[in-house]
N, C-alpha and C positions, 0 to 999 in steps of 0.2 A: 504493500500500500504506500502511495506517495503522500508524504506529509507536507502541507503548506504552512509556512511560518512567515511572519511579517516583522518580527523584531530580532535584532542582533543577538540579544541574550538567549532567545530560543534556539538560534543556530548554534551558538556556543555550547548550550546544554547538550544538544544532540551530538555535536562534534566531540565533546568531552567523553561521552560514553563510547563512541566509536574508537577514539584513541586508546581508551583503557583496554579495549578488546584487540588492539593492534591492527585495526583495519585501515587499508589504504583508501584515500579519498580523491575523487576527481571532481573538478569544477567546470561547468559550462556556463560562462557569463553571456547573457542575452538581454535584449530589450523587449522580449516577449513577442507576441503575435507569431508564434512559431510555425515554421514550415518544414518541408522535407530537408532543407539544408541544415537547419538546427537539429532535426531528428538524427541526421547522420553523425553529428558531433556527440549527441547524447548516447546513441547506440555504441559508438566507439569507446566513450568514457565508461559505459556499463561493462563492456568487455574487458577493459584494462584496469578496473578498480573494484574494490570490495563495495564501496558506497559512492554515490554520485549526488552532488548538489547542482541544481540548475537555478541560476538567478534570473528573475524576471524584473527588470527595473529600467524604465524609460528615464535615462539619466539627464536631468535638465541642464547640467553643467556643460554638456557637449553640444548643445543646440545654440545657434546664434539667434539674435533677436528677430530675424525675419524668417527663421526656419520653422519646421513643422512639428514643434514640440506638442502643441495642443491637439493637433489632428493626427498625430502618429497613432496607428491602429493598436488597439488593446483588446484582448479577449482571454481573461484569466481562466474561464471555464474550459475553453478549447485547449489552451496551453496545458492545463492540468491533465486533461485526458491524454494528450500526446506524450507528456512526460511519464505518466503512469504506464502507458502502453509500451514505452521504451525501457521501462525498468528503473527510472530515476527514483531516488529515495526521498529527497527533500527538495522542495521548491522554496526559494527565498524570494519573497515578493514584498519588499519594503516600500513605505511611503517616502517621498523625498525628505521629509522632516526627520525620518529615522536615520537616513544617510548623512544629511547635512543639517545638524542641529543649529539653533539660533546662534548667530555669531561665528559661524564656520568661516575660517579664514586661512586654511592650510591647503596647499595645492602641490601636485607633482607636475613639474613642467619639464620640457625637453627642447633642446635645439638640435640642429642637424637633420635627423630622419623625419622631423615634423615640418620642415621648412618648404618642401616641395609638394606636388600633387594636391591632395585634399587639404593639406595644411596651408597652402597658399590661398585657396578660395574660401576656406573655413578656418580662420586664424585662431579661434579659441577652442576648436574641436578637440585637439589631441591633449590639451591640458585637462579637459573634462574626462577624456578616456583614461588617461594615465592615473588621474586622481581616483576615479571610481574603481578601476581595476585593482589599484594598489589597496584600496579599502577592502574590496572583496577578498583579496589574497590574505589580508590581515584578519578578516572575520572568519573565513573558512579554513585557512591554512592548508590548502590542498597539496597533494603530492604532484598532481598533474592538472593542467588547465588546457582547455580545448578551444581553438579559434579556427575560423574558416579562411581559406585562401581568397575568397571573394573580397574580403577587406584586407588586401595584402599589405597595404601600408600600415594599417593597425597592427597586423601580425608582426611586422618588422619592428614597429615602435615598442610593442610589449616585450618582445625578445630583448631589445636593447635595454629597456627599463629593468627587466629582471637581472640582466647581466651587470649593469652599472650599480644597482642597489643591492646586489647579493641576495636576492629573494630566492629562498629554497623551494622553487617550483619548476617543474619541467613543462615547457610550452610545447603543445602538440598541435601541429598544423594539419588541417583536413582539407581535402580537395573541394573545389567548387561543385555544387549540385545544380543541375540545369533542368529546365522544363524539356519536354520531348522535342520542342522546336528550337532549343538552344538557349533560350533566355535564362540568364542566371537567376536562381531563386532569390527573392528579396521581399521583405515585408512591404516595401514601397511599390511593388508591382500592383498592389490593390488600388493604387491611385489612378491607374491607367484605364481609360475607356477602351472600347474595342479597337478603334482606329489607332490609338496611341500604342496599344499592346502589340499590334502588328508592326508598327513603325519601330518599336523598341528592339526588334530582331536585328536591327542594323548593328547593334553592339556586338552580338555574337558573330555576325558575319565579318565584322572588322577583326575580331579576335582570330577567326579561322584564316582570314587573309594574311594577317601578320605572321601567324605561326607557319603558314605555308611558305611564305617568302624566306623565313629564317631556315626552315627545313631544307629548302632548295639551295641554301648556301649564302644568302644575303647576310652580310655582317655590318653594313652601314645602318645604324639605328634610325638615322634621319630618313633614309629611303623607305624603310619599313613604316615609320610613322606617317610619312606623306601619303603612302598608299592607303593606310588605315583612315586617315583624315578624309581623303577623297571618297572613300567608301561611305563614311558617315555623312559627309556633306551632300551626297547624292540623295539622302532621305530628307524631304522638305520639312518634316516635323522635328528633326534633330538639330540641336544646337550644342556645339562642343564647348565644354568647360576646359578640359585639357586632354591631350593624348601625349604621353611622355614615356621615355625609356630611361630607367634608372638602375643603378646597382641595387640588388635586392637587400643587401645588408645595410648600406649607408643611406639609401634613398636619395642618392646624388645622381644627377644626369650623366649619361655616358654616350659617347659617340659610336662605339663599336660593341658588337655582341661578344663579350668575353666574360668568362666565369658565369655568375648567376645574375641574369638581367630580367627585370620586371618591366613588361610593357603594360601600362595602366591607362585607363581612360575614365573620365566622368562626362556624361552626356545628358543634356536636358531633353526629354521628350515631353513637349508641352511644358507644364510647370514642374514635372517630376524629374528629379536628378537621380540618374542611375549610374552605377559603376560596374566595370568588368575588367578583366586582365588576363594575361598569361605570363608564365615564367619560363625562361629558357636557361638551361644550365649547360654551358660549354666548358667541359673540364679538360 
């Protein structure tokens, strides 16, 4: 049975008992409105740990003043059913005041990996991500934490934070889960009407195009990016926020495909901002 708790002290009571029993703990941090992509993270966590905590928290700190905090989809009942079906043991669903008490003024910030891509167009985003994930690590103290590749910059940022701050947790990366037609699973897909949903397929087409060029031997990242941009711009409903190639560890721009390179994009379809990416590892 999956237990739903809303207070930090409740989580720590459960965790205390698990630790006494010598059980390993996995954490899947989410903002809720779970889909098959989240389920893949939970399924893997259940396989690799004795106990699993799933956090459902729409974190206000990572939303800018013009972003979709108030309209971000929420469905605790459906999320609970999915977690239970996957075998998660505890859902941590706090209110913002539980995570950020009156007078809250401590933050985890980062330079370098947060400067490009989403960090450029959403300047406060990663301070919010790093702060809330750090808090979740301190609350749950997991052995492993699971993050999806769709949010590839976030994955790189969390890995860097864990390394820099000596946090004793293993970060497990999980592959992108896509719809049958290729669109990356995202809670924000629910914002799309039928016409926009069809137009959004331009992101996965650009991914496949870029992957194909690199697989055929293209090593100039600018040529790959230009081809991807041309593909996206051919869709009238699409507006590019960015298409970039960066070193996957440092999230700094690169000119050539060497080592591990992340090709990442953010594209507006109507008013909805979607992201997608692929990673090439040339060793």
